[in-house]
C-alpha positions as CSV (number, residue, x, y, z in Angstrom):
1,X,17.3,-11.3,9.8
2,X,15.9,-12.7,13.0
3,X,14.6,-16.3,12.9
4,X,10.9,-16.9,12.9
5,X,8.7,-19.9,13.6
6,X,8.5,-20.5,9.9
7,X,12.3,-19.8,9.5
8,X,11.8,-18.7,5.9
9,X,13.9,-15.8,4.7
10,X,12.5,-13.2,2.3
11,X,14.2,-14.8,-0.7
12,X,12.3,-18.1,-0.3
13,X,8.9,-16.8,0.9
14,X,7.4,-16.2,-2.6
15,X,8.6,-19.6,-3.9
16,X,7.1,-21.4,-0.9
17,X,3.8,-19.6,-1.2
18,X,3.6,-20.6,-4.9
19,X,4.5,-24.2,-4.0
20,X,1.9,-24.2,-1.2
21,X,-0.8,-23.0,-3.7
22,X,0.1,-25.8,-6.1
23,X,-0.3,-28.4,-3.4
24,X,-3.7,-27.0,-2.3
25,X,-4.9,-27.2,-5.9
26,X,-3.8,-30.8,-6.2
27,X,-6.0,-31.4,-3.2
28,X,-9.0,-29.9,-5.0
29,X,-8.9,-26.7,-3.0
30,X,-9.6,-23.8,-5.4
31,X,-6.7,-21.4,-5.2
32,X,-6.2,-18.9,-8.0
33,X,-3.1,-16.8,-8.8
34,X,-5.0,-13.7,-7.5
35,X,-5.3,-15.4,-4.1
36,X,-1.6,-16.0,-4.0
37,X,-0.7,-12.5,-5.0
38,X,-3.0,-11.1,-2.3
39,X,-1.3,-13.4,0.3
40,X,2.1,-12.2,-0.7
41,X,0.9,-8.6,-0.3
42,X,-0.6,-9.4,3.1
43,X,2.8,-10.9,4.3
44,X,4.3,-7.4,4.2
45,X,2.0,-6.4,7.1
46,X,2.5,-9.5,9.2
47,X,5.0,-10.5,11.8
48,X,6.2,-13.9,10.5
49,X,7.2,-14.9,14.0
50,X,3.6,-15.0,14.9
51,X,2.6,-18.4,13.4
52,X,-1.1,-18.1,14.2
53,X,-1.4,-14.7,12.6
54,X,0.2,-16.1,9.4
55,X,-2.1,-19.1,9.4
56,X,-5.2,-17.0,10.0
57,X,-4.3,-14.6,7.2
58,X,-3.7,-17.6,4.9
59,X,-7.1,-19.1,5.8
60,X,-8.9,-15.8,5.2
61,X,-7.4,-15.2,1.8
62,X,-7.1,-18.7,0.3
63,X,-10.2,-20.6,1.6
64,X,-13.7,-19.8,0.3
65,X,-15.6,-22.8,1.6
66,X,-15.9,-23.7,5.3
67,X,-15.7,-27.5,4.5
68,X,-12.1,-27.0,3.5
69,X,-10.9,-25.4,6.7
70,X,-10.0,-28.6,8.6
71,X,-8.0,-29.9,5.7
72,X,-6.3,-26.6,5.2
73,X,-5.2,-26.4,8.8
74,X,-3.6,-29.8,8.7
75,X,-1.9,-29.1,5.3
76,X,-0.6,-25.7,6.6
77,X,1.0,-27.3,9.6
78,X,2.6,-30.2,7.7
79,X,3.8,-28.0,4.8
80,X,5.5,-25.3,6.9
81,X,7.0,-27.8,9.3
82,X,8.5,-29.6,6.3
83,X,10.0,-26.2,5.3
84,X,11.5,-25.6,8.8
85,X,13.0,-29.0,9.1
86,X,16.6,-29.7,8.0
87,X,15.5,-32.4,5.5
88,X,14.9,-31.4,1.9
89,X,11.3,-30.7,1.0
90,X,9.7,-33.4,-1.1
91,X,6.4,-32.1,-2.6
92,X,5.3,-35.6,-3.8
93,X,5.7,-37.3,-0.4
94,X,3.8,-34.3,1.2
95,X,1.1,-34.7,-1.4
96,X,0.7,-38.4,-0.5
97,X,0.3,-37.5,3.1
98,X,-2.2,-34.8,2.3
99,X,-4.2,-37.2,0.2
100,X,-4.4,-39.7,3.1
101,X,-5.4,-36.9,5.5
102,X,-8.1,-35.8,3.0
103,X,-9.5,-39.4,2.8
104,X,-9.5,-39.7,6.6
105,X,-11.4,-36.4,7.0
106,X,-13.9,-37.5,4.4
107,X,-14.5,-40.8,6.3
108,X,-14.8,-39.0,9.6
109,X,-17.3,-36.5,8.2
110,X,-19.3,-39.1,6.3
111,X,-18.8,-37.3,3.0
112,X,-17.0,-40.1,1.1
113,X,-19.2,-41.8,-1.6
114,X,-20.4,-45.4,-1.0
115,X,-17.9,-48.1,-2.2
116,X,-20.1,-49.4,-4.9
117,X,-22.9,-48.0,-7.0
118,X,-24.9,-49.6,-9.8
119,X,-25.4,-48.0,-13.1
120,X,-28.9,-46.9,-12.4
121,X,-27.7,-44.9,-9.4
122,X,-25.1,-43.2,-11.5
123,X,-27.7,-42.5,-14.2
124,X,-30.0,-41.0,-11.6
125,X,-27.2,-38.8,-10.2
126,X,-26.3,-37.6,-13.6
127,X,-29.9,-36.8,-14.4
128,X,-30.1,-34.6,-11.3
129,X,-26.8,-32.8,-12.0
130,X,-27.1,-32.1,-15.8
131,X,-30.1,-29.7,-15.7
132,X,-28.3,-27.4,-13.3
133,X,-25.9,-26.2,-16.1
134,X,-27.7,-24.3,-18.8
135,X,-26.3,-23.2,-22.1
136,X,-26.1,-19.7,-20.8
137,X,-24.0,-20.8,-17.8
138,X,-21.7,-22.8,-20.1
139,X,-21.0,-19.8,-22.3
140,X,-20.4,-17.6,-19.2
141,X,-17.7,-19.9,-18.0
142,X,-16.1,-20.9,-21.4
143,X,-12.8,-19.4,-22.3
144,X,-13.0,-16.9,-25.2
145,X,-10.1,-18.6,-27.0
146,X,-12.1,-21.9,-27.1
147,X,-15.4,-20.6,-28.5
148,X,-16.8,-21.7,-31.8
149,X,-18.2,-19.2,-34.4
150,X,-21.8,-19.8,-33.2
151,X,-20.7,-19.4,-29.6
152,X,-18.9,-16.2,-30.4
153,X,-22.0,-14.7,-31.9
154,X,-24.0,-15.7,-28.8
155,X,-21.4,-14.2,-26.5
156,X,-21.4,-11.0,-28.4
157,X,-25.2,-10.7,-27.9
158,X,-24.7,-11.4,-24.2
159,X,-22.0,-8.7,-24.0
160,X,-24.4,-6.1,-25.5
161,X,-26.8,-6.8,-22.6
162,X,-24.3,-5.9,-20.0
163,X,-24.5,-2.5,-18.2
164,X,-21.5,-0.6,-16.9
165,X,-21.5,2.0,-14.1
166,X,-18.4,4.0,-13.1
167,X,-17.7,5.8,-9.9
168,X,-18.6,9.5,-9.7
169,X,-16.3,12.1,-8.3
170,X,-17.1,15.4,-6.5
171,X,-16.4,18.5,-8.5
172,X,-15.7,22.0,-7.2
173,X,-19.1,23.2,-8.5
174,X,-22.1,23.2,-6.2
175,X,-25.7,22.4,-6.9
176,X,-28.9,23.2,-4.9
177,X,-29.8,20.5,-2.4
178,X,-32.3,20.1,0.5
179,X,-29.7,18.2,2.5
180,X,-26.5,19.8,1.4
181,X,-23.4,20.5,3.5
182,X,-22.7,24.1,2.3
183,X,-24.9,27.1,3.0
184,X,-26.2,28.7,-0.2
185,X,-26.1,32.4,0.9
186,X,-27.4,33.9,-2.3
187,X,-30.6,31.7,-2.3
188,X,-31.0,32.1,1.4
189,X,-31.0,35.9,1.2
190,X,-33.3,35.9,-1.9
191,X,-35.8,33.5,-0.3
192,X,-35.9,35.5,3.0
193,X,-36.6,38.9,1.4
194,X,-40.3,38.4,2.2
195,X,-39.3,38.3,5.9
196,X,-37.5,41.7,5.7
197,X,-34.1,40.0,5.6
198,X,-34.5,37.8,8.6
199,X,-32.9,34.4,8.0
200,X,-35.9,32.3,8.7
201,X,-35.2,29.5,6.3
202,X,-31.7,28.4,5.2
203,X,-30.9,27.1,1.7
204,X,-28.2,24.5,1.1
205,X,-26.0,23.2,-1.7
206,X,-23.7,20.2,-2.2
207,X,-20.8,19.4,-4.5
208,X,-21.8,18.4,-8.0
209,X,-21.0,14.8,-9.0
210,X,-19.7,13.8,-12.4
211,X,-18.8,10.4,-13.7
212,X,-15.1,9.7,-13.9
213,X,-13.5,9.3,-17.3
214,X,-12.3,5.9,-18.4
215,X,-9.1,5.1,-20.3
216,X,-8.6,1.7,-21.9
217,X,-5.2,0.4,-23.3
218,X,-5.5,-2.9,-25.1
219,X,-2.7,-5.2,-26.2
220,X,-3.2,-6.4,-29.8
221,X,0.1,-8.3,-30.2
222,X,0.5,-11.8,-31.5
223,X,0.2,-13.5,-28.1
224,X,-3.3,-11.8,-27.7
225,X,-4.6,-12.7,-31.1
226,X,-7.0,-15.4,-30.0
227,X,-8.7,-12.9,-27.7
228,X,-8.5,-9.8,-29.9
229,X,-11.9,-10.0,-31.6
230,X,-14.0,-10.4,-28.5
231,X,-11.9,-7.9,-26.5
232,X,-12.5,-5.3,-29.2
233,X,-16.2,-6.1,-29.0
234,X,-16.0,-5.5,-25.3
235,X,-14.1,-2.2,-25.7
236,X,-16.7,-1.0,-28.3
237,X,-19.6,-1.8,-26.0
238,X,-18.0,-0.2,-22.9
239,X,-16.9,2.9,-25.0
240,X,-20.4,3.5,-26.3
241,X,-22.1,2.7,-23.0
242,X,-20.0,5.3,-21.1
243,X,-19.3,8.9,-21.7
244,X,-15.7,10.3,-21.7
245,X,-14.0,7.1,-22.7
246,X,-10.6,7.1,-24.4
247,X,-9.4,3.9,-26.1
248,X,-5.9,3.0,-27.3
249,X,-4.4,-0.2,-28.7
250,X,-0.7,-1.2,-28.6
251,X,1.8,-3.7,-29.8
252,X,5.1,-2.2,-30.7
253,X,3.5,1.3,-31.0
254,X,0.5,3.1,-29.6
255,X,-2.6,3.8,-31.7
256,X,-5.6,5.9,-30.5
257,X,-8.9,4.4,-31.8
258,X,-11.4,6.4,-29.8
259,X,-12.9,8.1,-32.9
260,X,-13.2,4.8,-34.8
261,X,-15.4,3.4,-32.1
262,X,-17.9,6.2,-32.4
263,X,-19.6,4.5,-35.4
264,X,-23.1,3.3,-34.6
265,X,-22.6,0.2,-36.6
266,X,-20.2,-2.2,-34.7
267,X,-18.9,-3.8,-37.9
268,X,-17.9,-0.5,-39.4
269,X,-16.3,0.5,-36.1
270,X,-14.2,-2.7,-35.9
271,X,-13.3,-2.5,-39.6
272,X,-12.1,1.0,-39.3
273,X,-10.2,0.1,-36.1
274,X,-8.4,-2.8,-37.7
275,X,-7.5,-0.8,-40.8
276,X,-5.9,1.9,-38.7
277,X,-3.6,-0.5,-36.8
278,X,-0.2,-1.2,-38.4
279,X,1.3,-3.5,-35.8
280,X,-1.6,-6.0,-35.4
281,X,-0.5,-9.4,-34.1
282,X,3.2,-8.3,-34.0
283,X,5.6,-8.0,-31.0
284,X,5.0,-6.1,-27.8
285,X,7.0,-3.3,-26.2
286,X,4.7,-2.3,-23.3
287,X,7.2,0.0,-21.6
288,X,7.8,2.1,-24.8
289,X,4.1,2.4,-25.6
290,X,3.3,3.4,-22.0
291,X,6.0,6.1,-22.2
292,X,4.4,7.4,-25.4
293,X,1.0,7.4,-23.7
294,X,2.3,9.1,-20.6
295,X,4.1,11.9,-22.4
296,X,1.8,12.5,-25.3
297,X,-1.7,11.7,-24.0
298,X,-1.5,11.5,-20.2
299,X,-2.3,15.2,-19.5
300,X,-5.1,15.2,-22.1
301,X,-7.0,12.1,-20.9
302,X,-6.1,11.4,-17.3
303,X,-7.6,14.5,-15.8
304,X,-10.6,14.6,-13.6
305,X,-9.6,11.4,-11.7
306,X,-9.7,9.0,-14.6
307,X,-9.8,5.2,-14.2
308,X,-7.3,3.3,-16.3
309,X,-7.7,-0.3,-17.6
310,X,-4.8,-2.1,-19.3
311,X,-5.7,-5.4,-21.1
312,X,-2.6,-7.5,-21.8
313,X,-1.1,-10.9,-21.0
314,X,2.2,-9.2,-20.0
315,X,4.5,-10.8,-22.6
316,X,7.0,-8.0,-23.3
317,X,10.1,-7.8,-25.5
318,X,11.1,-4.4,-24.3
319,X,13.0,-3.0,-21.4
320,X,11.4,-4.1,-18.1
321,X,13.0,-1.3,-16.1
322,X,11.3,1.2,-18.5
323,X,8.1,-0.7,-18.0
324,X,8.3,-0.4,-14.3
325,X,9.1,3.3,-14.4
326,X,6.2,4.1,-16.8
327,X,3.8,1.9,-14.8
328,X,4.6,3.9,-11.7
329,X,4.1,7.1,-13.5
330,X,0.8,6.0,-14.9
331,X,-0.4,4.8,-11.5
332,X,0.4,8.2,-10.0
333,X,-1.5,10.0,-12.8
334,X,-4.8,8.1,-12.6
335,X,-7.3,7.4,-9.9
336,X,-7.0,3.6,-10.1
337,X,-5.0,1.3,-12.3
338,X,-6.7,-2.0,-13.3
339,X,-4.8,-4.7,-15.3
340,X,-6.9,-7.4,-17.0
341,X,-5.0,-10.5,-18.1
342,X,-6.8,-13.3,-20.2
343,X,-4.2,-15.9,-18.9
344,X,-5.1,-15.2,-15.3
345,X,-8.3,-17.3,-15.7
346,X,-6.2,-20.5,-15.9
347,X,-5.8,-22.2,-12.5
348,X,-2.2,-23.1,-13.4
349,X,-1.2,-19.5,-14.4
350,X,1.6,-17.9,-12.4
351,X,2.8,-14.3,-13.0
352,X,6.3,-15.3,-14.0
353,X,6.9,-13.2,-17.2
354,X,9.2,-10.3,-16.9
355,X,6.6,-7.9,-18.0
356,X,4.0,-8.9,-15.3
357,X,6.6,-9.0,-12.6
358,X,7.7,-5.5,-13.4
359,X,4.1,-4.2,-13.6
360,X,2.6,-5.9,-10.6
361,X,3.9,-3.6,-7.8
362,X,2.1,-0.7,-9.6
363,X,-1.3,-2.4,-10.2
364,X,-4.3,-1.7,-8.0
365,X,-6.4,-4.6,-9.3
366,X,-5.1,-7.6,-11.2
367,X,-8.1,-9.5,-12.7
368,X,-8.8,-12.1,-15.4
369,X,-10.6,-11.3,-18.7
370,X,-11.0,-14.7,-20.4
371,X,-14.8,-15.2,-20.3
372,X,-18.1,-13.6,-19.6
373,X,-18.0,-14.4,-15.9
374,X,-14.7,-12.4,-15.7
375,X,-16.4,-9.4,-17.4
376,X,-19.2,-9.6,-14.8
377,X,-16.5,-9.7,-12.1
378,X,-15.1,-6.5,-13.5
379,X,-18.5,-4.9,-13.6
380,X,-19.1,-5.9,-10.0
381,X,-15.8,-4.2,-9.0
382,X,-16.7,-1.0,-10.8
383,X,-20.1,-1.0,-9.1
384,X,-18.6,-1.6,-5.7
385,X,-16.2,1.3,-6.2
386,X,-19.2,3.3,-7.3
387,X,-20.9,2.8,-4.0
388,X,-17.7,3.1,-1.9
389,X,-15.8,6.1,-3.1
390,X,-12.0,5.8,-3.5
391,X,-9.9,7.2,-0.8
392,X,-9.0,10.8,-1.4
393,X,-11.7,11.2,-4.1
């Protein structure tokens, strides 16, 4: 492998990017695991010998606020120079340097707080900040696993108010349209009979659009137990709000619960669902359950360009090679494969489990699902895909 300005071989690149993300978080720059995953994917399309291209790509993916750009550039240069030097990388010494640089930048820009403030000033500041955060906003941001019973009830009500829209696909059937792209010869001839067959006015038709089916596979193993209740609530709401939705749960085996969620009463639906599941809060064999789904249900439910959502934390006791194989098969069979992970909402989360590492190469979208804000993010993604059709749709 030819040397680059960064002099990092492929084996150490992932480790260094993860370490770089940790240091940025220690400096109060918000960097999530999703940002780091996107950066790793971007590296495949970059020439690592072009230092400026790598830095620009990193800035674009990792930085969300312009006030962090100056600090990021200095940190980037110091960090990667430390990696290229012959001396061993010491993260703590780098962090001390970064902290000093941050303080110098704050003084230079005049953003550092005054050295002393009396209690009245602090009280006034707090009185200005507190009203910004309403109870509604707190519930949006609070992790599902940390909600009290009263908060769970409030979150369930807020879930019911959410609306979901899925992307539409073009079918082979045609419908009449004033601005269509296909000539409707039958209607054209019938309409122009009054003109003795002269084609005075043309009639058009366009492809008919139908909403894509949705398939949801939810992990109900022991590691997901703290999220199971609200996730089932979410699945019930999205299943009843959208047509052509198929729902499955899995632990060590696959269970179809679509018909249970058709009850109008949510309590009856969830009670029937829990009664039908034999492996609730048990182990997880994602690869085996996906194989069962692909071979027994794939052809039935993945037609017509279905979207597929997997909800799981990725903890797997089964064969990771089988998981990778079945994930690849599933991705080829559906229009888009979305993986929702409740642990991804934690800033310190890293995709280190064997299951996640085997699944990641075959995932189109890797998103958190730990609070209401993450559900809104999922809704925004689906709406965006609704406006911008998928390639090849």
